[in-house]
N, C-alpha and C positions, 0 to 999 in steps of 0.2 A: 868224677865230678866232686868237687869240694863242698863241705857242709855249708859253707857260705853262699852257695849257688841257690839254697832253698830259703824262701821266704815263709814258708809255711811247715810247722812240724806238729805232730800229734804225739804225745807221750803215753806209754802204757807199760804195765808191770807184767812180766812173765808169771803165769800161774802155773801151779804143779801140774794140772791136767795137760799142760801144753808140752811138758818135758818127758824125757824118758828116765829110766832108773838111774842114769848118771847125771841126771839134772840138765841135760842139753835139750833145747827146743827141737821138736820133731819137724823135719823140713816143711811139710805141708801147711804147717800153721803161719809160715811167713806170708803166704797168699791171703790168709785171714787178716794179718796185720796190716797188709797193704790195702785190703778192702776197707777195714776200719778207719785208717788214715785217709784214704780217698774220700770216704763218706764225710768225714769231718772237714776236709778241704772244701768239698762241694757245699756243705752246710755254711761254712765261713764265708763263701763267695755270694751268698744269697740267692743263687740261681734256683729254679723249680726243683722241689725235692722229687724223688721217685714216685711218691704217691701223686703229686701234681702232674708230672710227666705221663703217668698211666692214665689219668683222667683225660689228658689231651690226645692220647693214643699215639704218641711219639716218644720214644725212650732211647736211653744209652744202653747198647747191648756190648758186653764184653766180647772182643773179638781176639785179643791175644795177651798173653802174660808170660813174662820171662822173669826168671830168678837167677842171680849169680851169688854164690856163696863164698864169702872171703873167711869169715870166722863165726863161730857158733855164739848164739845168745844162750844164756842159762836161766834156770829157775830163779824167780825173784830179782832178775835184772830189770832196771828201768831203761826202756828203749825209747829212743826219739826217731820218729819215722818222717822223713822230709818227703813231701810231694811237690812236684813242679811240672807245669805244662811245658812240653818239649816242642810240640808242633801240632799244627791243624792240617787236615786234608779237606776235601769237599765235603764229606759226611763224618769225617772221623776226627779224633783228637788223641794224642799220644802223651802219656805222663811218664816221667821217670820218678822213681822212688828210691830211697836209700835209708837204711836203718843203721843207727849209731847207738852205742853204749858209751856215753860220755863223749869223748873225741875219736874213739875207735870205730871205724866204718866196718860193719859186720856183713851187710847185705845190700846188693844193688838189684834193681829190677825195672820192669817196664810194663805199663798197662796200655792197651789200645782199646778204645770204644768207638763204636759206630752208632751214630744217632739215626733211628729207623722209625718207619711207620710200622706200629705193631700189627695192624690188619693184614699186612702183606709181608712183614719181616724183611723189608727192603730198605736200604740205606736212603735218606733224604738229606738235603744240604744242612749242615750244622748251622744253627741260628746265629745270625750276625751279631744280634744283641748279646748272646752268650759269649761269643768271641771277644766282643768288646769288654765284657766284665773281666774275663779271664786275662785279656791282655793288660788290662789296668792292674791286675794283680801281679804280673810278671811278663817277661818278654816271651813271646811265642812266634815261631817262624812258620810260614807256609810250607807244607810237606813237599818235598822235591818229587817232580812228576817222573 
């Protein structure tokens, strides 16, 4: 996917605590970077926050996370993390994420969330109003059955 495919980016600077002695980011931190960028994407959308969702007894649960490493990020790099909704399912939503240092594509990933009733931890239909908000932000396709 090209950088231009993303309408939302969140930037962050790599901290020393996230790098090894060679100054390369430890691989587990990329999921944290994805989570931070997704949180900011969600905040920018204006949809209910995690706390609001918890009060309503229905929340997004992480179901799947994938990372593909192309090149390492290093201490003090400024990274741009693109977040884009790729597809909706009945109760799920899939996002693709990419991390860039300038124009260099470093990392690709995918996050899948399931909207669920917290009392039974079972998927429920993803709210149409939420689909509408996200669709206005970008193009999402129904998940293939």
